[in-house]
C-alpha positions in Angstrom: 0.1 -0.1 -0.3 2.7 2.5 1.1 3.6 2.4 -2.7 0.8 3.3 -4.1 0.6 5.7 -1.6 3.5 7.0 -3.3 2.6 7.4 -6.9 -0.7 9.4 -6.2 -1.0 13.3 -6.1 -1.1 15.8 -2.9 -5.0 16.7 -4.0 -5.8 12.6 -3.9 -3.3 12.4 -1.0 -6.2 15.0 1.0 -9.2 13.7 -0.3 -8.6 10.4 1.4 -7.6 11.8 4.2 -10.8 14.0 4.9 -12.8 10.4 3.6 -11.3 8.4 6.4 -11.8 11.1 8.8 -15.3 11.1 7.5 -15.6 7.7 8.1 -14.4 7.7 11.9 -16.4 10.8 13.0 -19.7 8.6 13.2 -17.1 6.1 15.6 -15.7 8.9 18.0 -19.7 10.6 18.3 -20.5 7.0 19.9 -17.4 7.0 21.6 -17.8 9.7 22.8 -21.5 9.3 24.0 -20.7 5.8 25.4 -17.7 7.0 27.6 -20.1 9.8 29.1 -22.7 6.6 29.9 -19.5 4.4 31.4 -18.7 7.7 33.7 -22.4 8.1 35.0 -23.0 4.6 35.6 -18.9 4.6 37.7 -20.1 8.1 38.8 -23.1 5.8 40.5 -21.0 3.4 41.6 -18.6 5.8 43.4 -21.4 7.6 45.2 -23.0 4.1 46.2 -19.7 2.8 47.7 -19.1 6.8 49.7 -23.0 5.1 51.2 -22.3 1.6 51.7 -18.9 2.8 53.5 -20.2 5.9 55.3 -23.6 2.9 56.5 -20.9 0.8 57.4 -18.9 2.9 59.7 -21.7 4.9 61.6 -23.3 1.0 62.5 -19.1 0.2 63.8 -19.6 3.0 65.6 -22.9 2.0 66.6 -21.8 -1.2 68.1 -18.5 0.2 70.1 -21.1 2.6 71.7 -23.3 0.1 72.4 -20.8 -2.8 74.2 -20.8 -4.8 71.5 -16.8 -4.4 70.7 -14.6 -4.5 73.5 -11.9 -1.4 73.9 -7.8 -3.0 73.5 -8.0 -3.2 77.5 -10.6 -4.9 77.7 -8.6 -7.3 75.2 -6.1 -7.8 76.9 -7.5 -8.2 81.0 -10.3 -11.1 79.2 -7.8 -13.2 77.1 -5.3 -15.8 77.9 -3.8 -16.5 73.8 -4.5 -15.4 70.5 -2.2 -13.5 67.6 -3.6 -9.4 67.2 -3.6 -10.6 63.6 -7.0 -11.9 64.6 -8.8 -9.1 65.6 -9.4 -6.0 63.0 -9.3 -2.6 65.5 -11.1 0.7 65.2 -10.6 3.5 66.6 -13.4 5.0 68.7 -14.3 7.1 65.7 -15.0 4.1 63.4 -11.4 4.2 61.7 -9.7 1.7 61.3 -5.6 1.1 62.7 -3.0 -1.0 63.1 -1.0 -1.9 66.7 2.5 -1.3 66.9 4.7 1.5 64.5 4.1 2.2 60.9 6.3 -0.8 58.7 6.5 -3.2 61.3 6.5 -6.5 60.0 3.8 -7.7 62.9 1.3 -5.6 65.3 2.6 -5.6 68.6 1.6 -3.7 72.0 4.1 -1.6 74.2 3.6 -2.3 77.6 6.0 -1.0 80.6 6.2 -1.3 84.1 6.5 2.3 85.1 10.3 2.2 84.5 11.2 -0.1 81.5 9.2 -1.1 78.4 8.6 -4.6 77.2 6.4 -5.4 73.5 4.3 -8.1 73.1 3.4 -9.8 70.2 1.1 -11.8 70.7 -2.6 -11.4 74.0 -0.6 -14.9 75.0 2.2 -12.4 76.1 0.2 -9.1 76.9 -1.9 -11.0 79.3 1.5 -12.1 80.8 2.6 -8.5 81.3 -1.2 -7.3 82.6 -1.0 -9.9 84.9 1.9 -9.1 85.7 0.9 -5.6 86.8 2.1 -4.2 83.3 0.2 -1.4 81.4 -0.1 -0.6 78.3 2.1 2.6 77.2 5.7 3.4 77.2 7.5 5.0 80.9 5.5 7.9 81.2 3.3 8.1 78.0 0.1 5.9 78.9 -1.8 4.4 76.2 -2.2 2.6 72.1 0.3 3.0 69.4 -1.2 2.6 66.4 -0.5 3.1 62.8 -2.9 4.2 59.8 -2.9 1.2 57.7 -0.5 2.1 54.4 0.0 5.1 55.9 3.3 5.9 57.7 0.9 8.4 60.4 1.0 6.7 63.8 -0.4 8.5 67.1 -0.4 7.5 70.3 -4.1 6.6 71.4 -6.0 6.1 74.9 -6.5 2.1 76.1 -10.4 2.8 75.8 -10.4 4.7 72.5 -9.2 1.6 70.4 -11.8 -1.0 69.8 -11.2 -4.9 68.8 -13.4 -7.4 66.9 -13.1 -10.6 65.7 -11.5 -10.0 61.6 -13.5 -12.5 60.2 -17.0 -11.2 61.3 -18.0 -8.2 58.9 -18.7 -5.0 60.6 -22.9 -5.0 61.9 
């Protein structure tokens, strides 16, 4: 075909280009309409996802206020064994958090006896430290170190502001 094109004059080349453009115009208009339809549907899906997330978070906060989920302090005080990864942890505002430091391989809780600090990588270690009189936090800084999944943002919060729910269970 390239040899054919080399032999035609400029006027014929322009005519063919315009002919192809005219044949493409209805297809481009249809594609614009299809993209518009797709964008409307995607917007509706995002609206529904936001609504479901908002309702889920409100239901979770309501369940926490009603006492359906233990605080991290209640979980540690009442458990003898288990992995921290078996639980999902939420702040009282409903936001999901992980325990310990961002970038750590596993979740952990810090305990203090007022002078020294120790890390508990699971609930059995946490229960042993709690039974020995250690409290959540580090010397002079009571609380639970949490961070938000996927971020480096961390903070220290009171133990009664972090709630635990079994990870396999869906939020109410």
